[in-house]
Every structure is written in structure tokens, then in C-alpha cells.
C-alpha positions in Angstrom: 13.0 5.2 -4.8 11.4 6.9 -1.7 9.8 9.5 -3.9 7.7 6.8 -5.6 6.7 5.4 -2.3 5.6 8.7 -0.9 3.7 9.5 -4.1 1.9 6.2 -3.9 1.0 6.7 -0.3 -0.2 10.3 -0.8 -3.5 9.2 -2.4 -6.2 8.0 0.1 -7.6 5.5 -2.4 -4.2 3.8 -2.8 -3.9 3.7 1.0 -7.3 2.0 1.1 -6.2 -0.5 -1.5 -3.1 -1.3 0.7 -5.4 -1.7 3.7 -7.5 -4.2 1.8 -4.4 -6.1 0.7 -3.1 -6.1 4.2 -6.3 -7.7 5.4 -6.4 -10.2 2.5 -3.4 -10.6 0.3 -3.6 -12.3 -3.1 -6.7 -10.6 -4.5 -7.7 -10.2 -8.1 -8.6 -6.8 -9.6 -12.3 -7.9 -9.5 -12.0 -8.7 -5.7 -10.3 -5.4 -4.9 -13.0 -3.5 -6.9 -15.8 -5.3 -5.1 -14.3 -4.7 -1.7 -13.7 -1.0 -2.4 -17.3 -0.6 -3.6 -19.1 -2.6 -0.9 -16.9 -2.0 2.1 -15.7 1.6 1.5 -18.5 2.9 -0.9 -15.9 4.0 -3.4 -17.4 4.5 -6.8 -14.2 3.9 -8.8 -14.0 2.1 -12.2 -12.0 -1.0 -12.7 -9.7 1.0 -14.9 -9.2 3.5 -12.1 -8.4 0.8 -9.6 -6.0 -0.7 -12.2 -4.2 2.6 -12.5 -3.9 2.9 -8.8 -2.5 -0.6 -8.6 0.1 0.3 -11.3 1.3 3.2 -9.2 1.6 0.9 -6.1 3.4 -1.8 -8.1 5.8 0.8 -9.6 6.6 1.9 -6.0 7.2 -1.7 -5.0 4.3 -1.8 -2.5 2.3 -4.3 -4.5 3.6 -7.4 -6.2 1.7 -9.5 -8.7 1.7 -13.1 -9.8 -0.2 -14.9 -12.5 -1.9 -18.2 -12.2 -3.5 -19.2 -15.5 -5.7 -16.3 -16.6 -5.9 -14.7 -13.1 -3.5 -12.0 -11.8 -3.2 -11.8 -8.0 -2.0 -8.7 -6.1 0.0 -9.0 -2.9 1.1 -6.4 -0.4 4.9 -5.9 -0.1 5.9 -4.1 3.1 9.7 -4.2 2.4 9.7 -0.6 1.0 7.9 0.7 4.1 10.5 -1.0 6.4 13.3 0.7 4.4 11.7 4.1 5.1 11.3 3.3 8.8 15.0 2.2 9.0 16.1 5.4 7.3 14.8 7.5 10.2 15.2 5.4 13.3 13.3 6.5 16.4 15.7 7.5 19.2 15.7 5.6 22.4 13.5 7.5 24.8 13.9 5.1 27.8 16.7 7.2 29.3 16.3 10.3 31.5 14.3 13.1 29.9 16.2 16.1 28.7 14.5 19.5 29.3 14.4 22.0 26.6 15.8 25.5 27.4 
């Protein structure tokens, strides 16, 4: 499971897509392509964006829903929370320990 998430997050274009979905969830492929082109100056084809979305969906980071002929993409942060819970940050509010 985590391997798919790390693979999905390894690509900067996929991270940009996630950033866009975090800013505005429920976008169509057309909307995502337009935002990547205008806001990030990424010259990527619709097919390329669709392939990136497929990787993100397989990793569970993006969910889709259909309404009529439209397919909407939503960010799913649950897999990221599971990763964060796997390696909890130790409490550093106590006295500092000096390294030898």
C-alpha cells in the first residue's frame, strides 16, 4: 500500500495535481488540465494528466465520482494520514538529551 503512495508522490506533476485538488476539490479532467497549463505553465496533454490521475487514484490519493457525463476528481488525504501515523513524531517538549 505505502509503495503506491510513495510512487505517486515521487512525481512533481502528480504533487502539483494534488496541490490543485487541495485548493479546489471536485474538478473535472478539463479543469485540472486548464489549471496546470495556466497556473503552472505545464505543457502536458490531457492523456498525460489522465495517466497521472490514474496513478493517484490507484494509490488512493484521488477519488472519482460521476455525475451524468462528467467525472469529478477529489483529493483523499486518508492514505497520507496513515503514513504519518506509522512514524509518529516523538514528544520533544521534555528536557533535551545531549548526544555523546
